[in-house]
DSSP file (Angstrom, degrees, kcal/mol; ACC not computed):
  #  RESIDUE AA STRUCTURE BP1 BP2  ACC     N-H-->O    O-->H-N    N-H-->O    O-->H-N    TCO  KAPPA ALPHA  PHI   PSI    X-CA   Y-CA   Z-CA
    1    1 A M              0   0    0      0, 0.0     2,-0.1     0, 0.0     0, 0.0   0.000 360.0 360.0 360.0 151.0  -67.6  -51.2  -17.5
    2    2 A T     >  -     0   0    0      1,-0.1     4,-2.0     4,-0.0     5,-0.2  -0.399 360.0-105.8 -87.4 170.3  -70.2  -49.0  -19.0
    3    3 A D  H  > S+     0   0    0      1,-0.2     4,-2.4     2,-0.2     5,-0.2   0.872 119.8  55.4 -65.3 -35.1  -72.2  -46.3  -17.1
    4    4 A S  H  > S+     0   0    0      2,-0.2     4,-2.1     1,-0.2    -1,-0.2   0.879 107.3  48.8 -69.0 -34.6  -75.3  -48.5  -17.1
    5    5 A L  H  > S+     0   0    0      2,-0.2     4,-2.6     1,-0.2    -1,-0.2   0.907 110.8  50.5 -67.8 -41.5  -73.4  -51.3  -15.4
    6    6 A H  H  X S+     0   0    0     -4,-2.0     4,-2.4     2,-0.2    -2,-0.2   0.922 111.6  49.2 -59.0 -45.7  -72.0  -48.9  -12.8
    7    7 A R  H  X S+     0   0    0     -4,-2.4     4,-2.1     2,-0.2    -2,-0.2   0.912 111.5  48.3 -61.8 -44.6  -75.5  -47.6  -12.2
    8    8 A R  H  X S+     0   0    0     -4,-2.1     4,-2.4     2,-0.2    -1,-0.2   0.898 110.7  51.5 -64.0 -44.1  -76.9  -51.1  -11.8
    9    9 A A  H  X S+     0   0    0     -4,-2.6     4,-2.3     2,-0.2    -2,-0.2   0.914 109.1  50.1 -57.0 -45.8  -74.1  -52.0   -9.4
   10   10 A R  H  X S+     0   0    0     -4,-2.4     4,-2.5     1,-0.2    -2,-0.2   0.885 110.7  50.8 -63.3 -39.6  -74.8  -49.0   -7.3
   11   11 A Q  H  X S+     0   0    0     -4,-2.1     4,-2.3     2,-0.2    -2,-0.2   0.909 110.7  47.9 -65.7 -41.0  -78.5  -49.9   -7.2
   12   12 A V  H  X S+     0   0    0     -4,-2.4     4,-2.0     2,-0.2    -2,-0.2   0.901 113.0  48.0 -64.1 -42.0  -77.8  -53.4   -6.1
   13   13 A Q  H  X S+     0   0    0     -4,-2.3     4,-2.3     2,-0.2    -2,-0.2   0.889 110.9  52.5 -64.9 -40.6  -75.4  -52.2   -3.4
   14   14 A S  H  X S+     0   0    0     -4,-2.5     4,-2.3     1,-0.2    -2,-0.2   0.935 110.3  46.6 -63.0 -45.9  -78.0  -49.7   -2.2
   15   15 A R  H  X S+     0   0    0     -4,-2.3     4,-2.3     1,-0.2    -1,-0.2   0.867 111.6  51.4 -62.5 -37.9  -80.7  -52.3   -1.9
   16   16 A A  H  X S+     0   0    0     -4,-2.0     4,-2.3     2,-0.2    -1,-0.2   0.881 109.7  50.4 -68.0 -36.9  -78.4  -54.7   -0.1
   17   17 A T  H  X S+     0   0    0     -4,-2.3     4,-2.2     2,-0.2    -2,-0.2   0.939 112.1  46.3 -64.7 -46.1  -77.4  -51.9    2.4
   18   18 A I  H  X S+     0   0    0     -4,-2.3     4,-2.3     2,-0.2    -2,-0.2   0.891 112.5  50.7 -63.5 -40.7  -81.0  -51.1    3.1
   19   19 A R  H  X S+     0   0    0     -4,-2.3     4,-2.3     2,-0.2    -1,-0.2   0.905 110.3  49.6 -59.8 -44.9  -81.9  -54.8    3.5
   20   20 A A  H  X S+     0   0    0     -4,-2.3     4,-2.3     1,-0.2    -2,-0.2   0.901 110.0  50.6 -63.4 -41.7  -79.0  -55.3    5.9
   21   21 A W  H  X S+     0   0    0     -4,-2.2     4,-2.3     2,-0.2    -2,-0.2   0.931 110.9  50.1 -64.9 -44.0  -80.1  -52.2    8.0
   22   22 A E  H  X S+     0   0    0     -4,-2.3     4,-1.9     2,-0.2    -2,-0.2   0.892 110.9  47.6 -62.0 -40.7  -83.7  -53.6    8.2
   23   23 A Y  H  X S+     0   0    0     -4,-2.3     4,-2.1     2,-0.2    -1,-0.2   0.895 111.3  52.7 -68.2 -37.6  -82.6  -57.0    9.3
   24   24 A R  H  X S+     0   0    0     -4,-2.3     4,-2.2     1,-0.2    -2,-0.2   0.907 107.4  50.6 -60.6 -44.1  -80.4  -55.3   11.9
   25   25 A Q  H  X S+     0   0    0     -4,-2.3     4,-1.3     1,-0.2    -1,-0.2   0.879 109.5  51.1 -62.8 -38.9  -83.2  -53.3   13.3
   26   26 A R  H  X>S+     0   0    0     -4,-1.9     4,-0.7     2,-0.2     5,-0.6   0.892 109.4  50.9 -63.7 -41.2  -85.4  -56.5   13.6
   27   27 A R  H ><5S+     0   0    0     -4,-2.1     3,-0.7     1,-0.2    -2,-0.2   0.893 110.3  48.8 -64.9 -40.3  -82.6  -58.3   15.5
   28   28 A H  H 3<5S+     0   0    0     -4,-2.2    -1,-0.2     1,-0.2    -2,-0.2   0.760  99.4  66.9 -74.1 -22.7  -82.2  -55.4   17.9
   29   29 A A  H ><5S-     0   0    0     -4,-1.3     3,-1.4    -5,-0.2    -1,-0.2   0.748  88.4-153.0 -65.2 -24.5  -86.0  -55.3   18.5
   30   30 A K  T <<5 -     0   0    0     -3,-0.7    -3,-0.1    -4,-0.7    -2,-0.1   0.827  65.3 -52.8  54.5  36.7  -85.7  -58.6   20.2
   31   31 A G  T 3><S+     0   0    0     -5,-0.6     4,-2.3     3,-0.1    -1,-0.3   0.550  97.3 133.0  83.1   7.6  -89.4  -59.5   19.3
   32   32 A V  H <> S+     0   0    0     -3,-1.4     4,-2.5     1,-0.2     5,-0.2   0.872  73.5  52.1 -61.1 -37.0  -91.0  -56.4   20.8
   33   33 A W  H  > S+     0   0    0      2,-0.2     4,-2.4     1,-0.2    -1,-0.2   0.882 109.2  49.9 -70.8 -37.2  -93.1  -56.0   17.6
   34   34 A F  H  > S+     0   0    0      2,-0.2     4,-2.1     1,-0.2    -2,-0.2   0.952 112.0  47.8 -62.8 -49.3  -94.3  -59.5   17.8
   35   35 A R  H  X S+     0   0    0     -4,-2.3     4,-1.7     2,-0.2    -2,-0.2   0.870 111.9  49.9 -60.2 -40.3  -95.3  -59.1   21.5
   36   36 A L  H  X S+     0   0    0     -4,-2.5     4,-2.6     2,-0.2    -1,-0.2   0.929 110.7  49.2 -63.9 -46.1  -97.1  -55.8   20.7
   37   37 A R  H  X S+     0   0    0     -4,-2.4     4,-1.6     1,-0.2    -2,-0.2   0.856 108.8  53.7 -59.8 -35.2  -99.0  -57.4   17.9
   38   38 A R  H  X S+     0   0    0     -4,-2.1     4,-0.6     2,-0.2    -1,-0.2   0.865 109.6  47.4 -69.3 -36.8  -99.9  -60.3   20.2
   39   39 A V  H >< S+     0   0    0     -4,-1.7     3,-1.1     1,-0.2     4,-0.3   0.921 112.9  48.8 -68.1 -44.1 -101.3  -57.8   22.8
   40   40 A L  H >< S+     0   0    0     -4,-2.6     3,-1.2     1,-0.2    -2,-0.2   0.789 100.9  64.9 -67.0 -25.8 -103.3  -55.9   20.2
   41   41 A A  H 3< S+     0   0    0     -4,-1.6    -1,-0.2     1,-0.3    -2,-0.2   0.739 100.4  52.5 -69.3 -22.7 -104.7  -59.2   18.8
   42   42 A D  T << S+     0   0    0     -3,-1.1    71,-1.6    -4,-0.6     2,-0.4   0.490  92.0  99.0 -88.3  -4.4 -106.5  -59.7   22.1
   43   43 A A  E <   -A  112   0A   0     -3,-1.2    69,-0.3    -4,-0.3     3,-0.1  -0.697  45.3-177.3 -93.6 134.3 -108.1  -56.3   22.0
   44   44 A R  E    S+     0   0A   0     67,-4.3     2,-0.3    -2,-0.4    68,-0.2   0.788  79.5   9.3 -90.1 -37.6 -111.6  -55.7   20.8
   45   45 A E  E     -A  111   0A   0     66,-1.1    66,-2.1    50,-0.1     2,-0.4  -0.977  65.2-152.2-143.2 153.7 -111.3  -51.9   21.1
   46   46 A A  E     -AB 110  94A   0     48,-0.6    48,-2.0    -2,-0.3     2,-0.4  -0.987  10.5-174.1-131.9 141.0 -108.6  -49.3   21.8
   47   47 A F  E     -AB 109  93A   0     62,-2.6    62,-2.7    -2,-0.4     2,-0.3  -0.996  20.9-133.6-135.1 136.7 -108.7  -45.9   23.4
   48   48 A L  E     -AB 108  92A   0     44,-3.5    44,-1.9    -2,-0.4     2,-0.3  -0.712  31.3-179.8 -83.3 140.8 -106.2  -43.1   23.9
   49   49 A V        -     0   0    0     58,-1.6    58,-0.4    -2,-0.3    57,-0.2  -0.909  29.0 -94.4-135.0 163.0 -106.2  -41.7   27.4
   50   50 A S     >  -     0   0    0     -2,-0.3     4,-1.9     1,-0.1     5,-0.1  -0.262  31.7-113.3 -74.2 162.1 -104.3  -38.9   29.2
   51   51 A E  H  > S+     0   0    0      2,-0.2     4,-2.4     1,-0.2     5,-0.2   0.857 118.7  56.2 -63.6 -35.3 -101.1  -39.5   31.2
   52   52 A Q  H  > S+     0   0    0      1,-0.2     4,-2.1     2,-0.2    -1,-0.2   0.901 106.1  49.8 -64.1 -40.8 -103.1  -38.4   34.3
   53   53 A E  H  > S+     0   0    0      2,-0.2     4,-2.4     1,-0.2    -1,-0.2   0.894 108.3  52.4 -64.7 -38.3 -105.6  -41.1   33.7
   54   54 A A  H  X S+     0   0    0     -4,-1.9     4,-1.9     2,-0.2    -2,-0.2   0.917 109.1  50.8 -60.6 -42.8 -102.9  -43.7   33.3
   55   55 A D  H  X S+     0   0    0     -4,-2.4     4,-2.2     1,-0.2    -1,-0.2   0.902 109.0  51.4 -58.9 -41.4 -101.5  -42.6   36.6
   56   56 A R  H  X S+     0   0    0     -4,-2.1     4,-1.8     1,-0.2    -2,-0.2   0.919 108.4  51.8 -61.9 -44.1 -105.0  -43.0   38.1
   57   57 A L  H  <>S+     0   0    0     -4,-2.4     5,-2.4     1,-0.2     4,-0.4   0.857 108.6  49.5 -61.6 -36.4 -105.2  -46.5   36.7
   58   58 A V  H ><5S+     0   0    0     -4,-1.9     3,-1.1     1,-0.2    -1,-0.2   0.903 109.6  52.5 -67.8 -41.7 -101.9  -47.5   38.2
   59   59 A A  H 3<5S+     0   0    0     -4,-2.2    -2,-0.2     1,-0.3    -1,-0.2   0.816 105.2  55.5 -64.4 -32.3 -103.1  -46.1   41.6
   60   60 A E  T 3<5S-     0   0    0     -4,-1.8    -1,-0.3    -5,-0.2    -2,-0.2   0.597 126.6 -99.8 -77.1 -10.8 -106.3  -48.2   41.3
   61   61 A G  T < 5S+     0   0    0     -3,-1.1     2,-0.3    -4,-0.4    -3,-0.2   0.409  76.7 137.4 110.7  -1.3 -104.2  -51.3   41.0
   62   62 A Y      < -     0   0    0     -5,-2.4    -1,-0.4    16,-0.0    -2,-0.1  -0.614  41.3-149.0 -78.6 136.6 -104.3  -51.9   37.2
   63   63 A S        -     0   0    0     -2,-0.3    16,-0.4    16,-0.1     2,-0.1  -0.884  11.9-121.7-110.2 138.1 -100.9  -52.9   35.9
   64   64 A P        -     0   0    0      0, 0.0    14,-0.2     0, 0.0    12,-0.1  -0.362  35.3 -94.1 -74.7 153.2  -99.7  -52.0   32.4
   65   65 A E    >>  -     0   0    0     12,-3.8     3,-1.3     1,-0.1     4,-0.5  -0.445  31.2-128.3 -66.4 137.4  -98.7  -54.6   29.9
   66   66 A P  H >> S+     0   0    0      0, 0.0     3,-1.0     0, 0.0     4,-0.6   0.796 101.7  67.7 -57.7 -34.1  -94.9  -55.2   30.0
   67   67 A V  H >4 S+     0   0    0      1,-0.3     3,-0.9     2,-0.2     4,-0.5   0.802  89.2  64.6 -61.3 -30.8  -94.5  -54.8   26.3
   68   68 A G  H X4 S+     0   0    0     -3,-1.3     7,-2.4     1,-0.2     3,-1.0   0.858  97.1  55.5 -61.9 -36.0  -95.3  -51.1   26.5
   69   69 A A  H << S+     0   0    0     -3,-1.0    -1,-0.2    -4,-0.5    -2,-0.2   0.707 100.7  61.6 -72.0 -17.9  -92.2  -50.3   28.6
   70   70 A E  T << S+     0   0    0     -3,-0.9    -1,-0.2    -4,-0.6    -2,-0.2   0.612  89.9  85.6 -83.4  -9.7  -90.0  -51.9   25.9
   71   71 A L  S <  S-     0   0    0     -3,-1.0     4,-0.1    -4,-0.5    -3,-0.0  -0.495  86.7-100.4 -88.0 161.9  -91.0  -49.4   23.2
   72   72 A E  S    S+     0   0    0      1,-0.3    -3,-0.0    -2,-0.2    -2,-0.0  -0.979 115.0  27.4-126.1 119.6  -89.4  -46.1   22.7
   73   73 A P  S    S-     0   0    0      0, 0.0    -1,-0.3     0, 0.0    -2,-0.1   0.591 113.1-115.9 -68.8 150.7  -90.9  -43.8   23.9
   74   74 A P        -     0   0    0      0, 0.0     2,-0.3     0, 0.0    -5,-0.2  -0.174  31.0-157.4 -58.2 147.1  -92.4  -46.1   26.5
   75   75 A K        -     0   0    0     -7,-2.4     2,-0.7    -8,-0.1    32,-0.2  -0.911  14.2-136.8-124.3 151.8  -96.2  -46.6   26.5
   76   76 A R  E     -c  107   0A   0     30,-2.4    32,-3.1    -2,-0.3     2,-0.5  -0.949  25.3-174.6-112.3 117.9  -98.5  -47.7   29.2
   77   77 A I  E     -c  108   0A   0     -2,-0.7   -12,-3.8   -12,-0.4     2,-0.3  -0.958   3.3-174.3-116.7 122.0 -101.0  -50.2   27.8
   78   78 A F  E     -c  109   0A   0     30,-2.4    32,-3.2    -2,-0.5     2,-0.6  -0.892  20.9-146.7-117.5 145.0 -103.8  -51.4   30.0
   79   79 A F  E     +c  110   0A   0    -16,-0.4    32,-0.2    -2,-0.3   -16,-0.1  -0.966  34.2 170.9-104.3 122.9 -106.5  -54.1   29.6
   80   80 A L        -     0   0    0     30,-2.7    32,-0.5    -2,-0.6     2,-0.1  -0.893  38.0 -94.3-128.7 161.2 -109.6  -52.9   31.4
   81   81 A P     >  -     0   0    0      0, 0.0     4,-2.2     0, 0.0     3,-0.4  -0.432  38.6-116.8 -68.1 150.3 -113.3  -54.0   31.7
   82   82 A A  H  > S+     0   0    0      1,-0.2     4,-2.1     2,-0.2     5,-0.1   0.858 113.8  56.5 -59.2 -35.3 -115.6  -52.2   29.3
   83   83 A A  H  > S+     0   0    0      1,-0.2     4,-0.9     2,-0.2    -1,-0.2   0.880 107.4  47.4 -64.6 -37.4 -117.5  -50.6   32.2
   84   84 A R  H >4 S+     0   0    0     -3,-0.4     3,-0.7     1,-0.2     4,-0.4   0.923 110.5  52.3 -67.9 -41.6 -114.4  -49.0   33.6
   85   85 A V  H >< S+     0   0    0     -4,-2.2     3,-1.5     1,-0.3    -2,-0.2   0.891 104.5  57.2 -63.0 -36.9 -113.4  -47.7   30.2
   86   86 A A  H 3< S+     0   0    0     -4,-2.1    -1,-0.3     1,-0.3    -2,-0.2   0.786 101.5  57.0 -64.1 -26.5 -116.9  -46.1   29.8
   87   87 A S  T << S+     0   0    0     -4,-0.9     2,-0.6    -3,-0.7    -1,-0.3   0.548  83.2 101.3 -84.4  -4.2 -116.3  -44.2   32.9
   88   88 A I    X   -     0   0    0     -3,-1.5     3,-0.7    -4,-0.4     2,-0.3  -0.693  64.7-149.1 -78.8 118.6 -113.1  -42.6   31.6
   89   89 A T  T 3  S+     0   0    0     -2,-0.6    -2,-0.1     1,-0.2    -3,-0.0  -0.654  77.9  26.4 -85.9 147.1 -113.8  -39.0   30.4
   90   90 A G  T 3  S+     0   0    0     -2,-0.3    -1,-0.2     1,-0.3     2,-0.1   0.603  82.0 148.9  79.4  11.3 -111.7  -37.7   27.5
   91   91 A R    <   -     0   0    0     -3,-0.7     2,-0.4    -6,-0.1    -1,-0.3  -0.479  31.0-157.9 -74.2 149.3 -111.0  -41.1   26.0
   92   92 A A  E     -B   48   0A   0    -44,-1.9   -44,-3.5    -2,-0.1     2,-0.3  -0.987  13.3-131.1-131.3 123.3 -110.6  -41.3   22.2
   93   93 A Q  E     -B   47   0A   0     -2,-0.4   -46,-0.3   -46,-0.3   -48,-0.0  -0.551  26.7-174.0 -76.0 137.1 -111.2  -44.4   20.3
   94   94 A V  E     -B   46   0A   0    -48,-2.0   -48,-0.6    -2,-0.3     2,-0.1  -0.912  30.8 -98.6-125.0 152.0 -108.5  -45.4   17.8
   95   95 A P        -     0   0    0      0, 0.0     2,-1.7     0, 0.0     4,-0.2  -0.464  36.7-115.6 -68.8 145.2 -108.3  -48.2   15.2
   96   96 A I  S    S+     0   0    0    -52,-0.1     2,-0.3    -2,-0.1   -53,-0.0  -0.615  72.2 121.5 -87.4  84.3 -106.3  -51.2   16.3
   97   97 A K  S    S-     0   0    0     -2,-1.7     2,-2.3     2,-0.3     5,-0.2  -0.986  73.3-113.5-142.3 149.4 -103.5  -50.9   13.7
   98   98 A L  S    S+     0   0    0     -2,-0.3     2,-0.3     4,-0.1    -2,-0.1  -0.459  89.1  74.5 -83.2  70.8  -99.7  -50.5   14.1
   99   99 A E  S >> S-     0   0    0     -2,-2.3     3,-1.1    -4,-0.2     4,-0.6  -0.975  84.3  -5.4-166.3 165.2  -99.8  -47.0   12.6
  100  100 A G  H 3> S+     0   0    0     -2,-0.3     4,-1.8     1,-0.2     3,-0.3  -0.068 119.3  10.4  51.4-123.5 -100.6  -43.4   13.4
  101  101 A K  H 3> S+     0   0    0      1,-0.2     4,-1.3     2,-0.2    -1,-0.2   0.862 125.5  56.9 -62.8 -39.1 -102.4  -42.4   16.6
  102  102 A L  H <4 S+     0   0    0     -3,-1.1     3,-0.4     1,-0.2    -1,-0.2   0.928 110.4  44.0 -64.1 -41.6 -101.9  -45.8   18.2
  103  103 A L  H  < S+     0   0    0     -4,-0.6    -1,-0.2    -3,-0.3    -2,-0.2   0.801 113.8  51.2 -74.5 -25.0  -98.1  -45.7   17.8
  104  104 A D  H  < S+     0   0    0     -4,-1.8    -1,-0.2    -5,-0.1    -2,-0.2   0.643  87.0 110.9 -79.6 -15.1  -98.0  -42.1   19.0
  105  105 A A     <  -     0   0    0     -4,-1.3     3,-0.1    -3,-0.4    -3,-0.0  -0.317  48.5-168.2 -66.7 141.5 -100.0  -42.8   22.1
  106  106 A R  S    S+     0   0    0      1,-0.3   -30,-2.4   -57,-0.2     2,-0.4   0.692  83.1  30.1 -96.5 -29.1  -98.3  -42.6   25.5
  107  107 A A  E    S+ c   0  76A   0    -58,-0.4   -58,-1.6   -32,-0.2     2,-0.4  -0.994  71.5 178.5-135.5 129.5 -101.2  -44.2   27.3
  108  108 A L  E     -Ac  48  77A   0    -32,-3.1   -30,-2.4    -2,-0.4     2,-0.5  -0.985  13.2-159.2-133.0 137.9 -103.6  -46.7   25.8
  109  109 A V  E     -Ac  47  78A   0    -62,-2.7   -62,-2.6    -2,-0.4     2,-0.3  -0.964  13.8-168.9-118.8 134.5 -106.5  -48.6   27.2
  110  110 A L  E     -Ac  46  79A   0    -32,-3.2   -30,-2.7    -2,-0.5     2,-0.5  -0.870  14.5-146.7-120.0 152.0 -107.8  -51.8   25.6
  111  111 A I  E     -A   45   0A   0    -66,-2.1   -67,-4.3    -2,-0.3   -66,-1.1  -0.983  25.5-129.6-117.9 129.2 -110.8  -53.9   26.0
  112  112 A R  E     -A   43   0A   0     -2,-0.5   -69,-0.2   -32,-0.5   -30,-0.1  -0.308  23.4-101.7 -70.9 155.1 -110.5  -57.6   25.5
  113  113 A F        -     0   0    0    -71,-1.6     2,-0.1     1,-0.1    -1,-0.1  -0.457  52.9 -94.2 -61.1 147.3 -112.6  -59.8   23.4
  114  114 A P        -     0   0    0      0, 0.0     2,-0.3     0, 0.0    -1,-0.1  -0.453  43.8-107.3 -66.7 141.7 -115.1  -61.7   25.5
  115  115 A K        -     0   0    0     -2,-0.1     2,-0.5    -3,-0.1    -3,-0.0  -0.498  34.9-145.4 -69.6 133.2 -113.9  -65.2   26.5
  116  116 A R        -     0   0    0     -2,-0.3     2,-0.5    -3,-0.1    -1,-0.0  -0.837   9.2-127.6-102.7 137.1 -115.7  -67.9   24.5
  117  117 A R        -     0   0    0     -2,-0.5     2,-0.6     1,-0.0    -2,-0.0  -0.702  19.9-145.0 -82.3 125.4 -116.5  -71.2   26.0
  118  118 A V        -     0   0    0     -2,-0.5     2,-0.5     2,-0.0    -1,-0.0  -0.820  13.1-159.4 -92.3 120.1 -115.3  -74.0   23.8
  119  119 A T        -     0   0    0     -2,-0.6     2,-0.5     2,-0.0    -2,-0.0  -0.858  15.3-129.1-101.0 135.9 -117.6  -77.0   23.9
  120  120 A R        -     0   0    0     -2,-0.5     2,-0.5     2,-0.0    -2,-0.0  -0.692  14.9-148.0 -86.7 126.9 -116.3  -80.3   22.8
  121  121 A V              0   0    0     -2,-0.5    -1,-0.0     1,-0.1    -2,-0.0  -0.835 360.0 360.0 -96.8 128.0 -118.4  -82.2   20.3
  122  122 A V              0   0    0     -2,-0.5    -1,-0.1     0, 0.0    -2,-0.0   0.413 360.0 360.0-105.8 360.0 -118.2  -85.9   20.6
C-alpha cells in the first residue's frame, strides 16, 4: 500500500472511532437531552438565579423539574409565574439555547408560554 492509502485508512478509522464514541454517549444519556429540550420548548423566558434563591423556591413549595437532577452537574430548573419571577432580585435573563450560560447554570427559572384555548371550528 502507498502512503496515501495508509493515510486515508487512518482517517476512515479515526472518523469511525469518533462516530462510535458519539453514539455511545447518546445511548448512555438515556434521553436526558430530549427531555431537557422538551422542558425548554415550554419556556417563553429563562433566567439564571442564585443557589440561595433556588433554596428559597424549594422552601416556598416550588418543585424543580426532574430532568435537572439527571444532568451533571445537577441543575435545579423551576417553572414559575411571571409575577414571582419579577420579584426575584439578581435574576439574569439568558437565551433559551442549549449552550453557554444556560448549560453552565446551577439554578434556572423558566416562565411558561401562556396556555392557548383551542376552539373547534365546525
